[in-house]
C-alpha positions as MATLAB code, in Angstrom:
seq = 'MFTVFDIFSLALLLASMTLFVHRYLKANPPVYPYLIIACTCLVANWLGEAGGGLFALTLLVAAAFSFLGCLLYPQWRSMSSRKPAVQSSEN';
ca = [
       3.917    8.030  -25.171;
       4.299    6.727  -21.473;
       4.960    9.213  -18.854;
       6.490    9.453  -16.002;
       2.692    8.449  -14.397;
       1.762    6.207  -16.280;
       4.348    3.353  -15.300;
       4.343    4.631  -11.127;
       0.789    4.279  -12.075;
       0.388    0.874  -13.210;
       3.132   -0.774  -11.357;
       2.710    0.594   -7.626;
      -0.775   -0.865   -8.996;
       0.218   -4.225  -10.211;
       2.219   -4.448   -6.738;
       0.375   -4.010   -4.339;
      -2.716   -6.446   -6.307;
       0.066   -9.779   -6.786;
      -0.382   -9.062   -3.056;
      -3.819   -8.427   -2.211;
      -4.267  -11.895   -4.604;
      -1.432  -13.106   -2.767;
      -2.884  -11.942    0.729;
      -5.868  -13.603   -0.806;
      -5.304  -17.456   -0.844;
      -3.696  -17.221    2.319;
      -5.816  -15.353    4.030;
      -8.846  -12.962    3.967;
      -7.398   -9.035    4.743;
      -8.901   -6.008    4.296;
     -10.006   -4.810    1.152;
      -9.890   -1.343    1.685;
      -6.081   -0.434    1.725;
      -5.885   -2.199   -2.210;
      -8.633   -0.522   -2.545;
      -7.606    3.203   -1.884;
      -4.539    2.084   -3.960;
      -5.717    1.546   -6.497;
      -8.284    4.925   -6.335;
      -4.821    6.851   -5.498;
      -2.998    5.249   -8.926;
      -6.600    6.598  -10.804;
      -7.022    9.513  -10.039;
      -3.652   10.482   -9.507;
      -3.264    8.980  -13.328;
      -5.645   11.243  -14.663;
      -3.804   14.261  -13.347;
      -0.939   12.892  -14.512;
      -1.833   13.934  -17.536;
      -4.592   16.792  -17.241;
      -1.217   18.729  -15.833;
      -1.625   18.556  -12.689;
       2.198   16.988  -12.249;
       2.665   17.973   -8.198;
      -0.424   16.966   -6.951;
       0.229   13.070   -9.547;
       3.542   12.544   -8.121;
       2.059   13.919   -3.750;
      -1.311   11.641   -4.354;
       0.999    8.043   -5.787;
       3.914    9.306   -3.621;
       1.594    8.405   -0.869;
       0.129    5.618   -2.519;
       3.526    4.626   -2.413;
       3.052    4.627    1.761;
       0.441    3.652    1.869;
       1.291    0.138    0.265;
       4.163    0.427    3.124;
       1.343    0.018    5.355;
       0.357   -2.443    4.071;
       3.612   -4.886    3.264;
       4.646   -4.576    6.194;
       0.851   -4.822    8.494;
       1.431   -9.068    9.108;
       4.537   -8.271   10.224;
       2.832   -5.377   12.786;
       0.239   -7.605   14.149;
       2.764  -10.650   14.413;
       4.495   -8.645   16.775;
       1.951   -6.366   19.026;
       0.704  -10.031   19.610;
       4.594  -11.893   20.631;
       4.770  -12.514   24.873;
       7.284  -10.652   26.351;
      10.806  -12.501   26.508;
      11.174  -11.700   29.762;
       8.727  -11.001   32.507;
       8.898   -9.270   35.674;
       7.691  -10.301   38.615;
       5.940   -8.081   41.494;
       6.339   -9.031   44.722;
];
């Protein structure tokens, strides 16, 4: 029987690994954020099966926010390297 923890952790793991492979084919992404998400999913799934539901849910929510950070990271990097649209002229 599948539990919520199984489905949530597996979906998050598959989404983060798919994103990593997609980015790996185009560029050289950092491995550590994706490795942290995978380890967090593993621990949360184990805790959920062992009866620590609240802690498992907390870990999965934290991993989901970490995934959002990985998802939005290239946009943040490109936004920070943009030049300002209006340049101020100082006399």
